[in-house]
C-alpha positions in Angstrom: -10.9 -7.2 -19.4 -10.2 -4.3 -21.6 -10.1 -5.2 -25.3 -6.5 -5.6 -26.6 -5.3 -3.9 -29.7 -3.7 -6.2 -32.2 -1.4 -3.3 -33.3 0.1 -2.6 -29.9 3.7 -1.5 -30.4 6.8 -0.4 -28.5 10.1 1.2 -29.5 13.5 -0.5 -29.2 16.8 1.2 -28.3 17.5 1.9 -32.0 14.2 3.9 -32.3 12.5 1.2 -34.5 8.9 0.4 -33.9 8.2 -3.3 -33.2 5.3 -5.3 -31.8 5.0 -5.0 -28.0 5.9 -8.2 -26.0 2.6 -9.9 -25.9 2.6 -11.1 -22.3 3.5 -7.6 -21.1 0.5 -6.2 -23.0 -1.7 -8.7 -21.2 -0.1 -8.0 -17.8 -0.6 -4.2 -18.3 -4.2 -4.4 -19.2 -4.9 -6.9 -16.4 -3.1 -4.7 -13.8 -5.2 -1.7 -15.0 -8.4 -3.7 -14.7 -7.5 -5.1 -11.3 -6.4 -1.9 -9.6 -8.4 0.8 -11.4 -11.5 -1.4 -11.2 -11.3 -1.5 -7.5 -11.0 -5.2 -6.9 -7.3 -5.0 -5.9 -7.9 -1.9 -3.7 -10.8 -3.6 -1.9 -8.5 -6.6 -1.1 -5.7 -4.3 0.0 -8.1 -2.3 2.2 -9.4 -5.4 4.0 -5.9 -6.7 4.5 -4.8 -3.4 5.9 -7.8 -3.2 8.3 -7.1 -6.7 9.6 -3.4 -5.9 10.2 -4.3 -2.6 11.9 -6.7 -4.3 14.3 -4.1 -7.1 15.0 -1.3 -4.5 15.6 -3.5 -2.5 18.0 -4.5 -5.6 20.0 -0.9 -6.7 20.2 0.8 -3.4 20.8 -1.6 -1.3 22.9 -1.4 -0.7 26.6 -0.5 -3.4 29.0 -4.1 -4.2 29.8 -4.6 -5.9 26.4 -1.1 -6.6 25.4 -0.9 -10.3 26.0 2.0 -11.1 23.6 5.7 -10.1 23.7 7.4 -8.5 20.6 8.4 -11.8 18.9 5.0 -13.5 19.4 3.3 -10.3 18.1 5.5 -10.1 15.0 5.2 -13.9 14.5 1.4 -13.6 14.5 1.5 -10.6 12.2 3.8 -12.4 9.7 1.8 -15.6 9.6 -1.4 -13.6 9.2 0.1 -11.6 6.4 1.3 -14.7 4.6 -2.1 -16.4 4.9 -4.2 -13.4 3.9 -1.8 -12.1 1.2 -1.7 -15.6 -0.4 -5.5 -15.9 -0.1 -6.0 -12.5 -1.9 -3.6 -13.4 -4.7 -5.1 -16.9 -5.1 -8.7 -15.5 -5.3 -7.7 -13.1 -8.0 -5.9 -15.8 -10.0 -8.8 -18.2 -9.5 -11.1 -15.7 -11.2 -8.6 -14.9 -14.0 -9.8 -17.3 -16.6 -13.0 -18.9 -15.3 -14.3 -15.4 -14.6 -13.7 -14.4 -18.2 -15.8 -17.4 -19.2 -18.7 -16.4 -17.0 -18.6 -12.8 -18.2 -18.5 -14.0 -21.9 -15.2 -12.1 -22.5 -12.9 -15.1 -22.9 -13.8 -15.5 -26.6 -12.8 -12.0 -27.5 -9.5 -12.6 -25.6 -8.7 -15.9 -27.3 -9.2 -14.5 -30.9 -6.6 -11.8 -30.3 -3.2 -12.5 -31.9 -1.7 -13.4 -28.6 -0.4 -16.9 -27.8 -2.3 -18.6 -25.0 0.7 -19.1 -22.9 1.3 -15.3 -23.0 -2.3 -14.8 -21.8 -1.6 -17.1 -18.8 1.8 -15.4 -18.0 0.3 -11.9 -18.1 -2.6 -12.9 -15.9 -0.3 -14.6 -13.5 1.9 -11.5 -13.2 -1.2 -9.3 -12.6 -2.5 -11.6 -9.9 0.9 -11.7 -8.2 0.7 -7.9 -7.8 -1.8 -8.5 -5.0 0.8 -10.3 -2.9 3.4 -7.6 -3.7 0.9 -4.9 -2.5 0.1 -6.8 0.7 3.8 -7.4 1.3 4.5 -3.6 1.0 1.7 -3.0 3.5 2.9 -5.7 6.0 6.5 -4.6 6.1 5.9 -1.3 8.0 3.7 -3.1 10.5 6.4 -5.6 11.1 9.0 -2.9 11.4 7.0 -1.0 14.0 6.1 -4.1 16.1 9.5 -5.7 16.0 11.0 -3.9 18.9 14.6 -4.5 17.7 16.7 -4.8 14.5 17.1 -8.6 15.0 13.4 -9.3 15.1 12.8 -6.9 12.2 15.4 -8.6 9.9 14.0 -12.0 10.7 10.4 -10.8 10.0 11.4 -9.2 6.7 13.3 -12.2 5.5 10.4 -14.6 6.3 7.9 -12.3 4.6 9.9 -11.5 1.5 11.4 -15.0 0.8 9.1 -17.6 2.3 5.9 -15.6 1.9 6.7 -14.7 -1.7 7.4 -18.4 -2.6 4.2 -19.5 -1.0 2.2 -16.7 -2.7 3.8 -17.6 -6.1 2.9 -21.3 -5.7 -0.7 -20.7 -4.7 -1.2 -17.9 -7.3 -0.1 -20.3 -10.0 -2.2 -23.1 -8.6 -5.3 -20.8 -8.5 -4.7 -19.9 -12.2 -4.3 -23.6 -13.1 -7.6 -24.4 -11.4 -9.2 -21.5 -13.2 -8.0 -22.8 -16.5 -9.6 -26.2 -16.2 -12.9 -25.3 -14.4 -15.8 -24.2 -16.5 -17.5 -22.2 -13.8 -16.0 -19.3 -11.8 -17.9 -20.3 -8.7 -16.4 -23.8 -8.9 -12.9 -22.3 -9.4 -13.2 -20.1 -6.4 -14.6 -22.9 -4.2 -12.0 -25.4 -5.2 -9.2 -22.9 -4.8 -10.3 -22.0 -1.3 -10.8 -25.6 -0.4 -7.2 -26.4 -1.5 -5.8 -23.5 0.4 -7.6 -24.5 3.6 -6.4 -28.1 3.1 -2.8 -26.9 2.8 -3.0 -24.6 5.7 -4.7 -27.0 8.1 -1.8 -29.5 8.9 0.3 -26.9 10.6 -2.6 -26.0 12.9 -3.9 -29.5 13.8 -2.8 -30.5 17.4 -2.2 -34.1 16.3 0.2 -33.0 13.6 1.9 -30.4 15.7 2.5 -32.8 18.5 3.7 -35.7 16.3 7.5 -36.2 16.2 7.5 -38.6 13.2 4.8 -38.0 10.6 3.9 -34.5 11.6 7.2 -32.8 10.7 7.3 -34.6 7.4 3.8 -33.5 6.4 4.5 -29.9 7.3 7.8 -29.8 5.4 6.2 -31.3 2.3 3.4 -28.8 2.4 4.3 -25.3 1.0 1.8 -23.4 3.1 2.5 -25.3 6.3 6.2 -25.0 5.8 6.0 -21.2 5.4 3.9 -20.8 8.5 6.1 -23.2 10.6 9.2 -21.3 9.4 7.7 -18.0 10.7 6.9 -19.6 14.0 10.3 -21.3 14.5 12.3 -18.2 13.6 10.2 -15.4 15.2 8.7 -17.1 18.2 10.9 -20.0 19.1 14.1 -18.2 18.0 15.5 -21.2 16.4 18.7 -20.6 14.2 18.3 -20.0 10.5 20.5 -22.9 9.3 18.0 -25.3 10.9 15.1 -23.8 8.9 16.5 -24.0 5.4 14.5 -27.2 4.8 11.3 -25.2 5.1 12.2 -23.3 1.9 12.3 -26.4 -0.3 8.6 -27.2 -0.7 7.5 -23.6 -1.3 10.2 -23.2 -3.9 9.4 -26.5 -5.7 5.7 -25.8 -5.6 6.2 -22.3 -7.1 8.1 -23.8 -10.0 5.9 -26.8 -10.6 2.6 -25.0 -10.3 3.8 -22.2 -12.6 4.9 -24.7 -15.2 1.5 -26.5 -14.9 -0.5 -23.3 -15.3 1.5 -22.3 -18.4 1.2 -25.8 -19.9 -2.6 -25.8 -19.3 -2.8 -22.6 -21.5 -3.0 -24.8 -24.6 -6.2 -26.3 -23.2 -8.1 -23.0 -22.7 -11.7 -23.5 -23.8 -14.7 -21.3 -23.9 -17.0 -23.6 -21.9 -18.8 -21.6 -19.3 -22.0 -22.1 -17.5 -24.1 -20.6 -20.3 
């Protein structure tokens, strides 16, 4: 991370010079490091490549087009949510434990910036990965939709449900990064948690269950988002029946963000040195 200046300032509406809001300083430097350093662009390039291949296979000539418009858009939306969330979570999982491994956390902690501001700034920077992938996914969904009704459903699922899931998992990755002493451990644990959350909606036993299965999926923020996309875009179920699938992603986004900020006071140098 670029070294922060203790004297960073900004100008208010009256023209007076005042200290810059500290979390915005952290966010700005983290965004510069993420996107100018190439990590964010690499994730975005891989995401775009996957969506391009998926769009070609779903929308090319009749010889390989095995899906109708709604199924194609549903597959694209669920893939976008899964990969976009994964990218943001990987970045957040590296945010603090990576600083430990690179021996740069100490220089960050001794700056006159409250630790909760450090966490908020890093969280906002990691969230930019989801925003970037969302901006890439929306044109693909618009082209593949085949009609305004499908397109509006796809956009709503991506923007609302996808953003809630991404916010929850990004905050969770940052919380894991704050308490693990090794960057490798943080990444492995984060990926394991993401796979564990995504699995229930894909298991045949859970999908076919009419009692426990629906409850597990609705309580799981990732499974709820993926099931919502499938219900709306593929099964064409009405929106009022799907509102319950927004509850767990919204709650998880709030709870995991609060947990990540609360853990800011426990930041330690640690490391694998």
